[in-house]
N, C-alpha and C positions, 0 to 999 in steps of 0.2 A: 276607191271603195264605195257601195252601194249600199251596206248598212247603217242607217241613220243615226243607232246610238251611238255610234261609232264616231260619225261625224260631225254631231253632238258633244262628244265626248272631246275630240280631237282641237271642237271651236275651241273650247271653254280653256283646254289648255294653250292654247294660242292667243289668247289674250293676258289671260291670268300671268302669261311670262311673259312678253309684251310690258303691261305694267310693272311686273316684276322687276324688267330691267332699269326700265327707265328712270322707279322707285329707287331702288338699291345704289345706282348708279350717283342719284341725286343725294341721298344718304350718305353714301361715302365722303362724299368731298364736301359736305357739309360738317361733317366729322372731324375730318382734317383739314378744313379751313380752322374749324373755333379749337381744334390742338394741338396741330403741327403733331401730333405723336405716332408713331409708326410702331410702338409698342399697342395702345388704345385700340388701334382697328384695327390688328389683331386680337386683343382683345372682347373687341366685336363679333367676333366670331366663336369665342367663348361662351360668350352671354347668349346667344342662336344655339349653341351642339346642346348645352346642361338641360335644360328641360326639354330638350328634343328627346336628347338619351334617357332622361333619367324615367318619363313618363314612354315614352317608347318603351323598356323593362318592362310592364305590367301593363297598361291602357292600350299597348297597340294589342293584345288579344280582344280586342273590341271592333276587332278589322273584319272576322271572321264569325263575331254575336252579332252584328248590327247592321244591317241597311244601308250596304256602300254609298251609296248613291247620296241618301240621307246625310247621313254621316259629313259626306263629303259639303254639301252644300250648307249645312251648318257651320263647318272649319270656316268657311270662307265667310259665310259673313262673320264671323270672331275678327274676324281678319279686317274687313272690311271697317271696323267700327275702331279697332285700333287705332287704322291707319291714317280715317278720321279726325279723328283726337290728334295726334302729331300735326297735321294738317292745319287742324284751328292754329293751335300755338304757336307755327310759325308764321300764322297770316298774323296772329300777336304780337309778334319778335318775342316769344317768352320760351323759346323752347332751351330747355339744357341736357349736358350730355346725359346725365341721366336717364331726362326722358327717353332717349334715340336706345339705352340702354335696355330700360325698362319693354321699350315696341319690338325689341329682336326676340328677348325673350320668349312674351306672347306669341310672337310669329312662331319661336321654334318650338314654343310649347303644343300649336296647329299642324305644325311639318309633320309632328310626330306621328299625327294619324294620318293625315293627306296622301301623305306619297307613299307610304304600304297600301291604302284604301284603293289608290288609283292605278298602280301598277296589279293589283290585285283584279281588281275590275276588268282590265280589258280580256281579260283568257276566259272569262265569263260573257263579253259579246261576240267575240270571232272565233268562228273555228280555228284548232290546233294550228291544220295544215295554212293557215294567213297570218300568226304569231307574226312573225319573222317581219314580214311586209307592212303590219300593223304598228308596231313599235318603230319602225323606222319611217313609215308615215307621222307619226310622233314626233320622233326626231325632225324630220324635215321641219315639221313647219313649227314647232316651238324653237329650232334654232333659228328658221328664219325672223322670228319674234326678238332672238337675242341678236341678230344681225341690225335691227332698227334701234333696239331699245334705246341702247349707252349712243349709240348718237342723236335723238331724238334727247335726248336727257343733260349731253351735253354742249348742244345747242340752245336749250331750254337754258341752261345757266349762262351759258354765255350771251342772252339777251338779257339777264336777270331774272326770268320770270320762273323762282326757285317752285315758289307754291305752285305751279301749275302741275310740273310733274310729279313732287307728291300727290297731287288730286288725281291725279291720273292711275296711281300709284294703289290709288280707295277704289278706284271706278271700276280697278280692272277684276277686281273681288265680284263684287257685287254683279257683273256682266256675267262672270263665270256660274256666278251659281245661278243667275238665268237659264244657261247654256246645259246645268247639269238637271235641269227640271224634266225637258224630254228626253234623258237616257232610261230607258230602260232594259232589265237586263229582269230573268228569271231567276227566281226564287231561288237557290240553292239548295239542295235536300238536306244541307246541317241544320238550315235554319228552317227546316219548316214546320219543327215543332215549338213550340209557345215559348218564349225564352224569360217571360216573367216568370215560369215555374222555379226559377233557379233562381241564386241570387248571387250576385256577384264577391266572393267571401275569398282575401289574401290569399287563401292556403288553394283552389279554385284557381289562383289567378297567372301563381306557382305554377303550379301543373299542368294549364295552359301552354304557359311561355315555353314551361320546356320541352313542349312535343316539339316546335324546333329545332332544338338542338340536337335531338332523339334523329331528326331529320341529318343532320351533317352530319352524327356519327355513324347513322348509314350509307353516307355517298362522302368520301372522303377526298374526292377529286375535286366536288365542288367549296368542300373546306379549304384545299390547298388555294383552289381561284380563289376565296375569299378573304386570306389571307394576301394573298399578293395585291387582290383592291384594296384594303386594307390599308398597304403600304403605299399604294398609288395616292390614295387617294390622301396620307397626310401630307405627302411631300407635297401635290397641287394646294393644299389649302396652305401650306406654309408660306407661298408667293400670290397668289390667286387673289387673296384680300391687301397687296400692295401694289398696284398694277399702278392708280394714280403717285405712290412716293414715287416708284421707278421711275414715271415718263419724266418726273419735273426733274427728280434729283439725279437721276443716273443720264437720262438721255435731253435734258432740261428742256421738253415740249409742253405744248398751251393746252390745256383743258379740253379744246376741242378737238388736237390732238392726239391725246390718250383717251380722249371718248370711242376712237376706233380700235384698240386695242382687241375690246371685249369682242365687236362686229366682228373682228377678223378670225379671230379664234372661230366666232358659231359660223364663219362664211367655211371655214373648212370642216367643219361638222357638217355643215347641208351639203357640199362635196360630197364628206364622205356616205351620209347615208343616201342621198342620190344613187351612189354607188349598189349601197348593201342593199337597200329596196329595190334593185333588181336584181340579186341574184336570186339564183334557181336553188331547186335541192342543194343543200355542202353537204356535205361530209368532213369535209379536214378541216372544222370550228378551232382548232389549235394552232395550224398555220396562221388563220389572221386574227387570231384575239393576241399571240404573242409575238408577231411580226411587232402586232401594232403598242407595245411595250416599249423593244426594244424603240420603232422608229422615237416614241415620246422621248423616252430618255437622253435620245439623242439631241434633240430637235430643245429642250431645255436645258443642255450644255450647252449647244451653239449658242443661245439666246443670252446665255449669262455673258459671255467673251463679246458680242455685241455691243456697240455702242450707233449704232447706223438706224435712224427710222425709218426708212423706208424695208433692211434687211430683217427688224425689230417685226417690222407688219406681217412681212413673205411668212417669219416663222413661226408667227400666231397664227397664221392660217394652214401653214403645216400639224400644227398640233393638234388643233380643229378637228385636222381632215384623219386623220390617226383615233383619236376617239371613238367614231361608232364602229370598229372592226373589232373593238373590244365591248363595247355594251350593248350592240343590239344582238353580236351575240350569248355573249350571254344571256341577259334576258329573258332571252329563246328561250337557253336551255330551261329557265328555269320554271317557263310558261309552261315545256311540253315536259317536264317530268316530276315533279310537284303538282299532287292532288290537291283538288280544287280544297279542300276541308281542309289544309294544313297550311295554304299558298299565302295566307294574311303574317300569321305566325313567320314563317322560313323565309315570309321578305322582311318580316320586320328585323331579326335576329341578324339580318344580314345587309340591314341598314343602321341598327345600333351599332356594330363592330364598325361597319367604314364612318360612322358618322363619330365615334369617338374618340378616331386618329385624326378628324376636323380640330376640335379645338387643341387635339396634341398639336397638331403641324401647326393651326393659328400660332399658340403662343408662342411654338418655340422659333415661327420665321419673326415672328415680331422683335423675340430678343435678340437672335441672330443679326436681323439688318441692322438693328441699333446699337450695335455694337462692333458687326464686321461687314458691313454692309448688302444691298441685297443682291447684285452680282455674284457672292457666295453663297448664300442661301439658296438661288436657282442652281447654280452648279452641283449642288450635293442635291436638292430633289431633281435632278436628271441623271444621276447615280444610279438610285435604289431602283428607278420603272424599271430603266437596264440591264440590270444584276437578274432579275426577276423574269424580265422576257424570258434572258437568257439560259435558268435553270427551266424553269415550263415548256421546255422545247425539252431535256434531257429528262424528265419526272416520267418513269412508267405510268404513276401512280395515274396520268391524267391522260389518259389512252382511251377512258369511257365515254372524254367529249367529244370525239367520232364516232361517224358512224349513225347507224340506226337510237334514235331515243324512244323511249317508251316512258309511261308515267312509272311512279316505284313506290314499292306499299310500303307501308312503315306501319307493322302493329302497335296500335293508341291504348289507352282504354276511352271507355264512353264516356264519354262528356254527360253533365248534368242535366245540358238541353238538349240532345240529344235522345236520351234515356225515360222523359219524362212525360 
């Protein structure tokens, strides 16, 4: 990629992801050691997701109303300050469980705007014929960070350097914000009018966000894919936050051994993304996407029946490998068919819908694992994506996903800041 703005965006995402993975593994381990409760670990996901969903319901229209790069920089700085405070509390040995949950709430609130802003930014930097490659490169570099992050976090924990992991967590957001300063994008036509001439009334916010739903009503194929994605996210969230107790209680592993699970998952993603990034013009997208879901379901079922460490490592790699064949094609489809003026809101609707299922999955996962064990939870989490993949192959409504994709026009009412 020779696009300098995309390179800086790529660097920013890579740095923040590396810090994220080091910090999140450290925080999850800390919470588990403080409480020993799988239900609380599942509740941490709920604490993160509820503000994320609530703010995204209406606040996400700001993604389409303000400069996306500046918005992302501001959110990174808020996260930097938040994690810095937690770092100080750890250093003073004053950290309590409620501090961790408060941090999760703030980070979830920032994520509500940051994720759709980042997703909507890529198509304004790259031409449409490079979107699949661009999203694949993003996945490759961020996945590489996911490979190293937990291993570094596990090593720091083994060396009793807990506070270093959290410091890296904070600094990564600062460095990512600096990289974003060098990302330049053309001003979208729908932002050329003076936004200060309009007010952010509740009625206007409802009208703005409703337009995201309007697009899905005109695109039933994307609506069905969204439903499948919601169910898959719920299943993944139900056990993804329980890898530490899964390793300690089911496989009898050390913290350092457990730290390789997520990197192996990321290694699989990296291998999958290396393949998707080299694919030329693909028209049979359904074959890749639904085969990925079926394989993911089978991998989860095998993992639930396994008690061997090396086989678990292999299955984590396999599960990661399957993911890009759905996510990269799904992201590229949105980049090609959704108009730029609606992209932030449409992506926000998708993220709200999928994120709503994550706290549900986390809470259900905590309850099921507490009373019935983690293996049963993972087994059931494999059956659902397996069924979605099989059904997806047979639905005629999904045929528009194949073939040549063009931008889809949806008629909406003029917005205040466009007519001012």
